Jmol script that loads the backbone (N, CA, C; Angstrom):
load data "model"
ATOM      1  N   MET A   1      84.365  22.946  50.266  1.00  0.00           N
ATOM      2  CA  MET A   1      83.979  22.376  48.993  1.00  0.00           C
ATOM      3  C   MET A   1      82.802  23.179  48.442  1.00  0.00           C
ATOM      4  N   PHE A   2      82.787  23.339  47.121  1.00  0.00           N
ATOM      5  CA  PHE A   2      81.639  23.992  46.517  1.00  0.00           C
ATOM      6  C   PHE A   2      81.075  23.113  45.410  1.00  0.00           C
ATOM      7  N   HIS A   3      79.898  23.473  44.949  1.00  0.00           N
ATOM      8  CA  HIS A   3      79.214  22.715  43.908  1.00  0.00           C
ATOM      9  C   HIS A   3      79.183  23.532  42.630  1.00  0.00           C
ATOM     10  N   ILE A   4      79.321  22.840  41.508  1.00  0.00           N
ATOM     11  CA  ILE A   4      79.307  23.476  40.191  1.00  0.00           C
ATOM     12  C   ILE A   4      78.130  22.909  39.411  1.00  0.00           C
ATOM     13  N   TYR A   5      77.405  23.805  38.747  1.00  0.00           N
ATOM     14  CA  TYR A   5      76.274  23.391  37.925  1.00  0.00           C
ATOM     15  C   TYR A   5      76.787  23.025  36.535  1.00  0.00           C
ATOM     16  N   CYS A   6      76.554  21.787  36.108  1.00  0.00           N
ATOM     17  CA  CYS A   6      76.922  21.351  34.758  1.00  0.00           C
ATOM     18  C   CYS A   6      75.746  21.648  33.827  1.00  0.00           C
ATOM     19  N   PRO A   7      75.943  22.494  32.816  1.00  0.00           N
ATOM     20  CA  PRO A   7      74.831  22.807  31.914  1.00  0.00           C
ATOM     21  C   PRO A   7      74.417  21.626  31.035  1.00  0.00           C
ATOM     22  N   TRP A   8      75.271  20.615  30.902  1.00  0.00           N
ATOM     23  CA  TRP A   8      74.925  19.435  30.114  1.00  0.00           C
ATOM     24  C   TRP A   8      74.119  18.434  30.941  1.00  0.00           C
ATOM     25  N   CYS A   9      74.570  18.152  32.165  1.00  0.00           N
ATOM     26  CA  CYS A   9      73.855  17.218  33.047  1.00  0.00           C
ATOM     27  C   CYS A   9      72.653  17.888  33.713  1.00  0.00           C
ATOM     28  N   GLN A  10      72.676  19.201  33.765  1.00  0.00           N
ATOM     29  CA  GLN A  10      71.632  20.023  34.376  1.00  0.00           C
ATOM     30  C   GLN A  10      71.448  19.699  35.857  1.00  0.00           C
ATOM     31  N   GLU A  11      72.589  19.596  36.561  1.00  0.00           N
ATOM     32  CA  GLU A  11      72.545  19.404  38.002  1.00  0.00           C
ATOM     33  C   GLU A  11      73.846  19.902  38.634  1.00  0.00           C
ATOM     34  N   HIS A  12      73.760  20.236  39.921  1.00  0.00           N
ATOM     35  CA  HIS A  12      74.926  20.655  40.680  1.00  0.00           C
ATOM     36  C   HIS A  12      75.683  19.414  41.149  1.00  0.00           C
ATOM     37  N   ARG A  13      77.005  19.456  40.967  1.00  0.00           N
ATOM     38  CA  ARG A  13      77.846  18.336  41.380  1.00  0.00           C
ATOM     39  C   ARG A  13      79.035  18.888  42.172  1.00  0.00           C
ATOM     40  N   GLU A  14      79.701  18.022  42.937  1.00  0.00           N
ATOM     41  CA  GLU A  14      80.829  18.451  43.743  1.00  0.00           C
ATOM     42  C   GLU A  14      82.009  18.852  42.860  1.00  0.00           C
ATOM     43  N   GLU A  15      82.799  19.806  43.347  1.00  0.00           N
ATOM     44  CA  GLU A  15      83.899  20.361  42.563  1.00  0.00           C
ATOM     45  C   GLU A  15      84.938  19.323  42.141  1.00  0.00           C
ATOM     46  N   GLU A  16      85.087  18.235  42.887  1.00  0.00           N
ATOM     47  CA  GLU A  16      86.075  17.218  42.548  1.00  0.00           C
ATOM     48  C   GLU A  16      85.802  16.543  41.213  1.00  0.00           C
ATOM     49  N   GLU A  17      84.575  16.669  40.705  1.00  0.00           N
ATOM     50  CA  GLU A  17      84.227  16.053  39.423  1.00  0.00           C
ATOM     51  C   GLU A  17      84.682  16.888  38.229  1.00  0.00           C
ATOM     52  N   PHE A  18      85.171  18.105  38.470  1.00  0.00           N
ATOM     53  CA  PHE A  18      85.471  19.049  37.393  1.00  0.00           C
ATOM     54  C   PHE A  18      86.944  19.420  37.378  1.00  0.00           C
ATOM     55  N   HIS A  19      87.410  19.844  36.201  1.00  0.00           N
ATOM     56  CA  HIS A  19      88.775  20.343  36.054  1.00  0.00           C
ATOM     57  C   HIS A  19      88.749  21.608  35.208  1.00  0.00           C
ATOM     58  N   ALA A  20      89.468  22.628  35.660  1.00  0.00           N
ATOM     59  CA  ALA A  20      89.616  23.854  34.877  1.00  0.00           C
ATOM     60  C   ALA A  20      90.615  23.604  33.750  1.00  0.00           C
ATOM     61  N   LYS A  21      90.348  24.161  32.585  1.00  0.00           N
ATOM     62  CA  LYS A  21      91.215  23.937  31.427  1.00  0.00           C
ATOM     63  C   LYS A  21      91.777  25.212  30.822  1.00  0.00           C
ATOM     64  N   GLY A  22      91.526  26.372  31.440  1.00  0.00           N
ATOM     65  CA  GLY A  22      92.085  27.622  30.921  1.00  0.00           C
ATOM     66  C   GLY A  22      91.011  28.609  30.542  1.00  0.00           C
ATOM     67  N   PRO A  23      91.401  29.656  29.804  1.00  0.00           N
ATOM     68  CA  PRO A  23      90.437  30.700  29.449  1.00  0.00           C
ATOM     69  C   PRO A  23      89.416  30.210  28.428  1.00  0.00           C
ATOM     70  N   ALA A  24      88.189  30.718  28.564  1.00  0.00           N
ATOM     71  CA  ALA A  24      87.144  30.404  27.579  1.00  0.00           C
ATOM     72  C   ALA A  24      87.274  31.349  26.390  1.00  0.00           C
ATOM     73  N   HIS A  25      86.653  30.996  25.300  1.00  0.00           N
ATOM     74  CA  HIS A  25      86.579  31.839  24.096  1.00  0.00           C
ATOM     75  C   HIS A  25      87.958  32.132  23.512  1.00  0.00           C
ATOM     76  N   LEU A  26      88.904  31.226  23.677  1.00  0.00           N
ATOM     77  CA  LEU A  26      90.251  31.399  23.142  1.00  0.00           C
ATOM     78  C   LEU A  26      90.244  30.954  21.684  1.00  0.00           C
ATOM     79  N   ALA A  27      90.438  31.885  20.779  1.00  0.00           N
ATOM     80  CA  ALA A  27      90.362  31.593  19.347  1.00  0.00           C
ATOM     81  C   ALA A  27      91.665  30.979  18.844  1.00  0.00           C
ATOM     82  N   ARG A  28      91.561  29.824  18.232  1.00  0.00           N
ATOM     83  CA  ARG A  28      92.727  29.167  17.632  1.00  0.00           C
ATOM     84  C   ARG A  28      93.074  29.930  16.354  1.00  0.00           C
ATOM     85  N   PRO A  29      94.364  30.120  16.059  1.00  0.00           N
ATOM     86  CA  PRO A  29      94.733  30.789  14.803  1.00  0.00           C
ATOM     87  C   PRO A  29      94.113  30.068  13.605  1.00  0.00           C
ATOM     88  N   ALA A  30      93.610  30.839  12.655  1.00  0.00           N
ATOM     89  CA  ALA A  30      92.915  30.268  11.496  1.00  0.00           C
ATOM     90  C   ALA A  30      93.822  29.358  10.674  1.00  0.00           C
ATOM     91  N   ASP A  31      95.082  29.737  10.519  1.00  0.00           N
ATOM     92  CA  ASP A  31      96.025  28.942   9.741  1.00  0.00           C
ATOM     93  C   ASP A  31      97.303  28.745  10.557  1.00  0.00           C
ATOM     94  N   PRO A  32      97.361  27.705  11.404  1.00  0.00           N
ATOM     95  CA  PRO A  32      98.541  27.501  12.256  1.00  0.00           C
ATOM     96  C   PRO A  32      99.841  27.365  11.474  1.00  0.00           C
ATOM     97  N   ASP A  33      99.782  26.826  10.245  1.00  0.00           N
ATOM     98  CA  ASP A  33     101.001  26.663   9.443  1.00  0.00           C
ATOM     99  C   ASP A  33     101.582  28.005   9.017  1.00  0.00           C
ATOM    100  N   ALA A  34     100.753  29.049   8.969  1.00  0.00           N
ATOM    101  CA  ALA A  34     101.217  30.368   8.553  1.00  0.00           C
ATOM    102  C   ALA A  34     101.665  31.225   9.735  1.00  0.00           C
ATOM    103  N   CYS A  35     101.487  30.741  10.957  1.00  0.00           N
ATOM    104  CA  CYS A  35     101.891  31.496  12.152  1.00  0.00           C
ATOM    105  C   CYS A  35     103.404  31.458  12.325  1.00  0.00           C
ATOM    106  N   SER A  36     103.920  32.538  12.865  1.00  0.00           N
ATOM    107  CA  SER A  36     105.343  32.521  13.239  1.00  0.00           C
ATOM    108  C   SER A  36     105.489  31.644  14.478  1.00  0.00           C
ATOM    109  N   ASP A  37     106.703  31.208  14.751  1.00  0.00           N
ATOM    110  CA  ASP A  37     106.952  30.400  15.943  1.00  0.00           C
ATOM    111  C   ASP A  37     106.566  31.176  17.199  1.00  0.00           C
ATOM    112  N   GLU A  38     106.842  32.472  17.212  1.00  0.00           N
ATOM    113  CA  GLU A  38     106.509  33.290  18.377  1.00  0.00           C
ATOM    114  C   GLU A  38     104.992  33.371  18.581  1.00  0.00           C
ATOM    115  N   SER A  39     104.235  33.599  17.504  1.00  0.00           N
ATOM    116  CA  SER A  39     102.773  33.670  17.612  1.00  0.00           C
ATOM    117  C   SER A  39     102.185  32.339  18.064  1.00  0.00           C
ATOM    118  N   TRP A  40     102.668  31.253  17.511  1.00  0.00           N
ATOM    119  CA  TRP A  40     102.158  29.932  17.883  1.00  0.00           C
ATOM    120  C   TRP A  40     102.509  29.614  19.338  1.00  0.00           C
ATOM    121  N   GLY A  41     103.721  29.945  19.755  1.00  0.00           N
ATOM    122  CA  GLY A  41     104.142  29.730  21.138  1.00  0.00           C
ATOM    123  C   GLY A  41     103.289  30.535  22.117  1.00  0.00           C
ATOM    124  N   GLU A  42     102.971  31.780  21.756  1.00  0.00           N
ATOM    125  CA  GLU A  42     102.119  32.591  22.625  1.00  0.00           C
ATOM    126  C   GLU A  42     100.717  32.003  22.712  1.00  0.00           C
ATOM    127  N   TYR A  43     100.197  31.495  21.597  1.00  0.00           N
ATOM    128  CA  TYR A  43      98.871  30.862  21.626  1.00  0.00           C
ATOM    129  C   TYR A  43      98.873  29.636  22.545  1.00  0.00           C
ATOM    130  N   LEU A  44      99.916  28.826  22.472  1.00  0.00           N
ATOM    131  CA  LEU A  44      99.959  27.582  23.241  1.00  0.00           C
ATOM    132  C   LEU A  44     100.261  27.771  24.722  1.00  0.00           C
ATOM    133  N   PHE A  45     101.165  28.690  25.053  1.00  0.00           N
ATOM    134  CA  PHE A  45     101.722  28.687  26.396  1.00  0.00           C
ATOM    135  C   PHE A  45     101.443  29.910  27.267  1.00  0.00           C
ATOM    136  N   PHE A  46     101.157  31.051  26.697  1.00  0.00           N
ATOM    137  CA  PHE A  46     101.054  32.266  27.509  1.00  0.00           C
ATOM    138  C   PHE A  46      99.608  32.673  27.725  1.00  0.00           C
ATOM    139  N   ARG A  47      99.255  32.840  28.993  1.00  0.00           N
ATOM    140  CA  ARG A  47      97.895  33.228  29.358  1.00  0.00           C
ATOM    141  C   ARG A  47      97.941  34.337  30.387  1.00  0.00           C
ATOM    142  N   ASP A  48      96.971  35.221  30.320  1.00  0.00           N
ATOM    143  CA  ASP A  48      96.807  36.217  31.363  1.00  0.00           C
ATOM    144  C   ASP A  48      96.119  35.553  32.541  1.00  0.00           C
ATOM    145  N   ASN A  49      96.365  36.047  33.725  1.00  0.00           N
ATOM    146  CA  ASN A  49      95.756  35.510  34.933  1.00  0.00           C
ATOM    147  C   ASN A  49      95.135  36.685  35.700  1.00  0.00           C
ATOM    148  N   PRO A  50      93.997  37.182  35.220  1.00  0.00           N
ATOM    149  CA  PRO A  50      93.437  38.410  35.796  1.00  0.00           C
ATOM    150  C   PRO A  50      92.751  38.191  37.143  1.00  0.00           C
ATOM    151  N   ARG A  51      92.641  39.265  37.881  1.00  0.00           N
ATOM    152  CA  ARG A  51      91.855  39.259  39.112  1.00  0.00           C
ATOM    153  C   ARG A  51      90.461  39.740  38.769  1.00  0.00           C
ATOM    154  N   GLY A  52      89.465  39.108  39.363  1.00  0.00           N
ATOM    155  CA  GLY A  52      88.088  39.541  39.147  1.00  0.00           C
ATOM    156  C   GLY A  52      87.300  38.570  38.287  1.00  0.00           C
ATOM    157  N   VAL A  53      86.296  39.083  37.627  1.00  0.00           N
ATOM    158  CA  VAL A  53      85.382  38.263  36.833  1.00  0.00           C
ATOM    159  C   VAL A  53      86.071  37.837  35.537  1.00  0.00           C
ATOM    160  N   TYR A  54      85.980  36.531  35.252  1.00  0.00           N
ATOM    161  CA  TYR A  54      86.708  35.962  34.122  1.00  0.00           C
ATOM    162  C   TYR A  54      85.947  34.759  33.587  1.00  0.00           C
ATOM    163  N   HIS A  55      86.032  34.516  32.277  1.00  0.00           N
ATOM    164  CA  HIS A  55      85.393  33.358  31.642  1.00  0.00           C
ATOM    165  C   HIS A  55      86.431  32.242  31.522  1.00  0.00           C
ATOM    166  N   GLU A  56      86.074  31.042  31.981  1.00  0.00           N
ATOM    167  CA  GLU A  56      87.000  29.912  31.969  1.00  0.00           C
ATOM    168  C   GLU A  56      86.374  28.697  31.294  1.00  0.00           C
ATOM    169  N   LEU A  57      87.220  27.859  30.729  1.00  0.00           N
ATOM    170  CA  LEU A  57      86.814  26.590  30.137  1.00  0.00           C
ATOM    171  C   LEU A  57      87.013  25.502  31.184  1.00  0.00           C
ATOM    172  N   TRP A  58      85.974  24.687  31.410  1.00  0.00           N
ATOM    173  CA  TRP A  58      86.033  23.591  32.377  1.00  0.00           C
ATOM    174  C   TRP A  58      85.530  22.319  31.710  1.00  0.00           C
ATOM    175  N   VAL A  59      85.843  21.177  32.305  1.00  0.00           N
ATOM    176  CA  VAL A  59      85.341  19.897  31.829  1.00  0.00           C
ATOM    177  C   VAL A  59      84.757  19.132  33.015  1.00  0.00           C
ATOM    178  N   HIS A  60      83.632  18.471  32.774  1.00  0.00           N
ATOM    179  CA  HIS A  60      83.005  17.617  33.792  1.00  0.00           C
ATOM    180  C   HIS A  60      83.651  16.240  33.656  1.00  0.00           C
ATOM    181  N   ALA A  61      84.854  16.115  34.195  1.00  0.00           N
ATOM    182  CA  ALA A  61      85.719  14.955  33.955  1.00  0.00           C
ATOM    183  C   ALA A  61      85.150  13.642  34.475  1.00  0.00           C
ATOM    184  N   VAL A  62      84.485  13.649  35.615  1.00  0.00           N
ATOM    185  CA  VAL A  62      83.984  12.415  36.221  1.00  0.00           C
ATOM    186  C   VAL A  62      82.529  12.160  35.833  1.00  0.00           C
ATOM    187  N   GLY A  63      81.856  13.160  35.299  1.00  0.00           N
ATOM    188  CA  GLY A  63      80.449  13.018  34.921  1.00  0.00           C
ATOM    189  C   GLY A  63      80.286  12.762  33.435  1.00  0.00           C
ATOM    190  N   CYS A  64      79.688  13.731  32.744  1.00  0.00           N
ATOM    191  CA  CYS A  64      79.377  13.569  31.314  1.00  0.00           C
ATOM    192  C   CYS A  64      80.599  13.733  30.413  1.00  0.00           C
ATOM    193  N   ARG A  65      81.719  14.233  30.957  1.00  0.00           N
ATOM    194  CA  ARG A  65      82.972  14.451  30.241  1.00  0.00           C
ATOM    195  C   ARG A  65      82.859  15.490  29.130  1.00  0.00           C
ATOM    196  N   LYS A  66      81.931  16.398  29.252  1.00  0.00           N
ATOM    197  CA  LYS A  66      81.758  17.462  28.256  1.00  0.00           C
ATOM    198  C   LYS A  66      82.364  18.769  28.777  1.00  0.00           C
ATOM    199  N   PHE A  67      82.815  19.584  27.827  1.00  0.00           N
ATOM    200  CA  PHE A  67      83.375  20.884  28.153  1.00  0.00           C
ATOM    201  C   PHE A  67      82.266  21.928  28.213  1.00  0.00           C
ATOM    202  N   PHE A  68      82.469  22.929  29.064  1.00  0.00           N
ATOM    203  CA  PHE A  68      81.541  24.055  29.173  1.00  0.00           C
ATOM    204  C   PHE A  68      82.307  25.238  29.734  1.00  0.00           C
ATOM    205  N   ASN A  69      81.671  26.400  29.757  1.00  0.00           N
ATOM    206  CA  ASN A  69      82.306  27.619  30.243  1.00  0.00           C
ATOM    207  C   ASN A  69      81.723  28.032  31.582  1.00  0.00           C
ATOM    208  N   ILE A  70      82.553  28.659  32.385  1.00  0.00           N
ATOM    209  CA  ILE A  70      82.147  29.207  33.681  1.00  0.00           C
ATOM    210  C   ILE A  70      82.561  30.665  33.724  1.00  0.00           C
ATOM    211  N   THR A  71      81.667  31.523  34.187  1.00  0.00           N
ATOM    212  CA  THR A  71      82.035  32.896  34.512  1.00  0.00           C
ATOM    213  C   THR A  71      82.246  32.911  36.015  1.00  0.00           C
ATOM    214  N   ARG A  72      83.494  33.223  36.419  1.00  0.00           N
ATOM    215  CA  ARG A  72      83.867  33.087  37.830  1.00  0.00           C
ATOM    216  C   ARG A  72      84.657  34.302  38.277  1.00  0.00           C
ATOM    217  N   ASN A  73      84.466  34.682  39.528  1.00  0.00           N
ATOM    218  CA  ASN A  73      85.274  35.733  40.122  1.00  0.00           C
ATOM    219  C   ASN A  73      86.514  35.069  40.711  1.00  0.00           C
ATOM    220  N   THR A  74      87.688  35.387  40.174  1.00  0.00           N
ATOM    221  CA  THR A  74      88.912  34.726  40.604  1.00  0.00           C
ATOM    222  C   THR A  74      89.380  35.177  41.983  1.00  0.00           C
ATOM    223  N   LEU A  75      88.832  36.261  42.502  1.00  0.00           N
ATOM    224  CA  LEU A  75      89.184  36.714  43.848  1.00  0.00           C
ATOM    225  C   LEU A  75      88.355  36.021  44.921  1.00  0.00           C
ATOM    226  N   THR A  76      87.077  35.831  44.640  1.00  0.00           N
ATOM    227  CA  THR A  76      86.168  35.279  45.652  1.00  0.00           C
ATOM    228  C   THR A  76      85.787  33.828  45.380  1.00  0.00           C
ATOM    229  N   TYR A  77      86.148  33.296  44.224  1.00  0.00           N
ATOM    230  CA  TYR A  77      85.765  31.944  43.772  1.00  0.00           C
ATOM    231  C   TYR A  77      84.269  31.822  43.487  1.00  0.00           C
ATOM    232  N   GLU A  78      83.540  32.910  43.515  1.00  0.00           N
ATOM    233  CA  GLU A  78      82.106  32.866  43.236  1.00  0.00           C
ATOM    234  C   GLU A  78      81.872  32.538  41.766  1.00  0.00           C
ATOM    235  N   ILE A  79      81.037  31.547  41.517  1.00  0.00           N
ATOM    236  CA  ILE A  79      80.668  31.175  40.153  1.00  0.00           C
ATOM    237  C   ILE A  79      79.389  31.926  39.819  1.00  0.00           C
ATOM    238  N   LEU A  80      79.461  32.798  38.807  1.00  0.00           N
ATOM    239  CA  LEU A  80      78.329  33.632  38.439  1.00  0.00           C
ATOM    240  C   LEU A  80      77.390  32.933  37.468  1.00  0.00           C
ATOM    241  N   GLU A  81      77.940  32.083  36.606  1.00  0.00           N
ATOM    242  CA  GLU A  81      77.112  31.328  35.669  1.00  0.00           C
ATOM    243  C   GLU A  81      77.937  30.242  35.002  1.00  0.00           C
ATOM    244  N   THR A  82      77.252  29.252  34.461  1.00  0.00           N
ATOM    245  CA  THR A  82      77.853  28.241  33.596  1.00  0.00           C
ATOM    246  C   THR A  82      77.039  28.221  32.307  1.00  0.00           C
ATOM    247  N   TYR A  83      77.708  27.938  31.202  1.00  0.00           N
ATOM    248  CA  TYR A  83      77.009  27.884  29.920  1.00  0.00           C
ATOM    249  C   TYR A  83      77.773  26.978  28.968  1.00  0.00           C
ATOM    250  N   LYS A  84      77.046  26.426  28.000  1.00  0.00           N
ATOM    251  CA  LYS A  84      77.611  25.452  27.072  1.00  0.00           C
ATOM    252  C   LYS A  84      78.578  26.108  26.081  1.00  0.00           C
ATOM    253  N   ILE A  85      79.472  25.293  25.544  1.00  0.00           N
ATOM    254  CA  ILE A  85      80.382  25.749  24.496  1.00  0.00           C
ATOM    255  C   ILE A  85      79.537  26.241  23.317  1.00  0.00           C
ATOM    256  N   GLY A  86      79.928  27.356  22.745  1.00  0.00           N
ATOM    257  CA  GLY A  86      79.198  27.929  21.622  1.00  0.00           C
ATOM    258  C   GLY A  86      78.190  28.975  22.046  1.00  0.00           C
ATOM    259  N   GLU A  87      77.802  28.969  23.316  1.00  0.00           N
ATOM    260  CA  GLU A  87      76.910  29.999  23.834  1.00  0.00           C
ATOM    261  C   GLU A  87      77.730  31.184  24.319  1.00  0.00           C
ATOM    262  N   GLN A  88      77.079  32.315  24.417  1.00  0.00           N
ATOM    263  CA  GLN A  88      77.725  33.510  24.931  1.00  0.00           C
ATOM    264  C   GLN A  88      77.336  33.712  26.386  1.00  0.00           C
ATOM    265  N   PRO A  89      78.215  34.352  27.170  1.00  0.00           N
ATOM    266  CA  PRO A  89      77.867  34.612  28.570  1.00  0.00           C
ATOM    267  C   PRO A  89      76.667  35.541  28.651  1.00  0.00           C
ATOM    268  N   GLY A  90      75.821  35.308  29.641  1.00  0.00           N
ATOM    269  CA  GLY A  90      74.611  36.104  29.762  1.00  0.00           C
ATOM    270  C   GLY A  90      74.660  37.117  30.877  1.00  0.00           C
ATOM    271  N   LYS A  91      74.857  36.640  32.103  1.00  0.00           N
ATOM    272  CA  LYS A  91      74.767  37.505  33.273  1.00  0.00           C
ATOM    273  C   LYS A  91      75.905  38.509  33.365  1.00  0.00           C
ATOM    274  N   ARG A  92      77.095  38.093  32.990  1.00  0.00           N
ATOM    275  CA  ARG A  92      78.255  38.963  33.143  1.00  0.00           C
ATOM    276  C   ARG A  92      78.999  39.085  31.818  1.00  0.00           C
ATOM    277  N   GLY A  93      78.352  39.635  30.834  1.00  0.00           N
ATOM    278  CA  GLY A  93      78.987  39.822  29.542  1.00  0.00           C
ATOM    279  C   GLY A  93      80.093  40.851  29.564  1.00  0.00           C
ATOM    280  N   ASP A  94      80.200  41.630  30.673  1.00  0.00           N
ATOM    281  CA  ASP A  94      81.240  42.643  30.763  1.00  0.00           C
ATOM    282  C   ASP A  94      82.581  42.065  31.205  1.00  0.00           C
ATOM    283  N   ALA A  95      82.616  40.770  31.526  1.00  0.00           N
ATOM    284  CA  ALA A  95      83.877  40.140  31.906  1.00  0.00           C
ATOM    285  C   ALA A  95      84.763  40.034  30.674  1.00  0.00           C
ATOM    286  N   GLU A  96      86.035  39.886  30.907  1.00  0.00           N
ATOM    287  CA  GLU A  96      86.986  39.814  29.811  1.00  0.00           C
ATOM    288  C   GLU A  96      86.769  38.540  28.997  1.00  0.00           C
ATOM    289  N   VAL A  97      86.589  38.699  27.689  1.00  0.00           N
ATOM    290  CA  VAL A  97      86.507  37.559  26.779  1.00  0.00           C
ATOM    291  C   VAL A  97      87.811  37.538  26.008  1.00  0.00           C
ATOM    292  N   VAL A  98      88.578  36.476  26.169  1.00  0.00           N
ATOM    293  CA  VAL A  98      89.914  36.380  25.590  1.00  0.00           C
ATOM    294  C   VAL A  98      89.808  35.969  24.130  1.00  0.00           C
ATOM    295  N   THR A  99      90.522  36.657  23.262  1.00  0.00           N
ATOM    296  CA  THR A  99      90.571  36.246  21.869  1.00  0.00           C
ATOM    297  C   THR A  99      91.925  35.620  21.548  1.00  0.00           C
ATOM    298  N   LEU A 100      92.995  36.265  21.909  1.00  0.00           N
ATOM    299  CA  LEU A 100      94.337  35.696  21.789  1.00  0.00           C
ATOM    300  C   LEU A 100      95.142  36.118  23.002  1.00  0.00           C
ATOM    301  N   PRO A 101      96.027  35.261  23.490  1.00  0.00           N
ATOM    302  CA  PRO A 101      96.829  35.639  24.654  1.00  0.00           C
ATOM    303  C   PRO A 101      97.797  36.752  24.309  1.00  0.00           C
ATOM    304  N   VAL A 102      98.112  37.578  25.282  1.00  0.00           N
ATOM    305  CA  VAL A 102      99.051  38.673  25.100  1.00  0.00           C
ATOM    306  C   VAL A 102     100.148  38.519  26.136  1.00  0.00           C
ATOM    307  N   ARG A 103     101.359  38.432  25.676  1.00  0.00           N
ATOM    308  CA  ARG A 103     102.490  38.349  26.592  1.00  0.00           C
ATOM    309  C   ARG A 103     103.019  39.762  26.771  1.00  0.00           C
ATOM    310  N   HIS A 104     102.966  40.254  27.984  1.00  0.00           N
ATOM    311  CA  HIS A 104     103.307  41.643  28.248  1.00  0.00           C
ATOM    312  C   HIS A 104     104.804  41.889  28.379  1.00  0.00           C
ATOM    313  N   GLU A 105     105.580  40.891  28.687  1.00  0.00           N
ATOM    314  CA  GLU A 105     106.997  41.077  28.922  1.00  0.00           C
ATOM    315  C   GLU A 105     107.837  40.274  27.932  1.00  0.00           C
ATOM    316  N   ALA A 106     107.559  40.433  26.647  1.00  0.00           N
ATOM    317  CA  ALA A 106     108.307  39.690  25.635  1.00  0.00           C
ATOM    318  C   ALA A 106     109.720  40.258  25.528  1.00  0.00           C
ATOM    319  N   ARG A 107     110.722  39.389  25.618  1.00  0.00           N
ATOM    320  CA  ARG A 107     112.121  39.799  25.508  1.00  0.00           C
ATOM    321  C   ARG A 107     112.855  38.805  24.614  1.00  0.00           C
ATOM    322  N   GLU A 108     113.902  39.284  24.033  1.00  0.00           N
ATOM    323  CA  GLU A 108     114.774  38.407  23.259  1.00  0.00           C
ATOM    324  C   GLU A 108     115.640  37.625  24.233  1.00  0.00           C
ATOM    325  N   PRO A 109     115.920  36.353  23.962  1.00  0.00           N
ATOM    326  CA  PRO A 109     116.813  35.602  24.846  1.00  0.00           C
ATOM    327  C   PRO A 109     118.215  36.207  24.814  1.00  0.00           C
ATOM    328  N   GLU A 110     118.867  36.237  25.974  1.00  0.00           N
ATOM    329  CA  GLU A 110     120.193  36.831  26.073  1.00  0.00           C
ATOM    330  C   GLU A 110     121.273  35.901  25.529  1.00  0.00           C
ATOM    331  N   VAL A 111     121.104  34.611  25.690  1.00  0.00           N
ATOM    332  CA  VAL A 111     122.115  33.648  25.270  1.00  0.00           C
ATOM    333  C   VAL A 111     121.446  32.578  24.418  1.00  0.00           C
ATOM    334  N   SER A 112     122.085  32.216  23.329  1.00  0.00           N
ATOM    335  CA  SER A 112     121.579  31.143  22.492  1.00  0.00           C
ATOM    336  C   SER A 112     122.339  29.868  22.845  1.00  0.00           C
ATOM    337  N   VAL A 113     121.602  28.824  23.205  1.00  0.00           N
ATOM    338  CA  VAL A 113     122.235  27.567  23.608  1.00  0.00           C
ATOM    339  C   VAL A 113     121.693  26.455  22.734  1.00  0.00           C
ATOM    340  N   LYS A 114     122.582  25.652  22.179  1.00  0.00           N
ATOM    341  CA  LYS A 114     122.165  24.473  21.417  1.00  0.00           C
ATOM    342  C   LYS A 114     122.176  23.283  22.341  1.00  0.00           C
ATOM    343  N   VAL A 115     121.119  22.495  22.309  1.00  0.00           N
ATOM    344  CA  VAL A 115     121.031  21.319  23.152  1.00  0.00           C
ATOM    345  C   VAL A 115     120.914  20.113  22.250  1.00  0.00           C
ATOM    346  N   GLN A 116     121.787  19.144  22.473  1.00  0.00           N
ATOM    347  CA  GLN A 116     121.743  17.918  21.688  1.00  0.00           C
ATOM    348  C   GLN A 116     120.845  16.918  22.388  1.00  0.00           C
ATOM    349  N   ALA A 117     120.181  16.109  21.608  1.00  0.00           N
ATOM    350  CA  ALA A 117     119.295  15.089  22.179  1.00  0.00           C
ATOM    351  C   ALA A 117     120.084  14.178  23.082  1.00  0.00           C
ATOM    352  N   GLY A 118     119.555  13.952  24.276  1.00  0.00           N
ATOM    353  CA  GLY A 118     120.166  13.008  25.204  1.00  0.00           C
ATOM    354  C   GLY A 118     121.257  13.583  26.084  1.00  0.00           C
ATOM    355  N   GLY A 119     121.500  14.873  26.007  1.00  0.00           N
ATOM    356  CA  GLY A 119     122.549  15.419  26.867  1.00  0.00           C
ATOM    357  C   GLY A 119     122.592  16.922  26.873  1.00  0.00           C
ATOM    358  N   ALA A 120     123.601  17.447  27.519  1.00  0.00           N
ATOM    359  CA  ALA A 120     123.765  18.898  27.643  1.00  0.00           C
ATOM    360  C   ALA A 120     124.315  19.478  26.357  1.00  0.00           C
ATOM    361  N   GLY A 121     124.156  20.793  26.198  1.00  0.00           N
ATOM    362  CA  GLY A 121     124.583  21.475  24.989  1.00  0.00           C
ATOM    363  C   GLY A 121     125.990  21.926  24.998  1.00  0.00           C
TER     364      GLY A 121
END
end "model"
wireframe off; spacefill off
backbone 0.3
color backbone group
């Protein structure tokens, strides 16, 4: 078990009180209604999963219930820093800051299948 420092509560708490929510600094499209279905789908569902130092969004679910960011090494689980939403990373600014997800293996579907509600297509 490890302890995570909550920048809102300003204390270290056990990891069971927290939940990871994905990459930090993920920019929502400015006009979702103008996005193509493919762009919106990539924003919602596709994320990179890098090895090494990475910025993540976490929530103190059992404590103050506020969101904050963690800079963490995904190989060693070492937490390098925590900081509030809206702040920029300090100690490890060279880590990847995600702006939009990139799907590296985008392909067209081979077969088009229609599915009716309540049953098979």
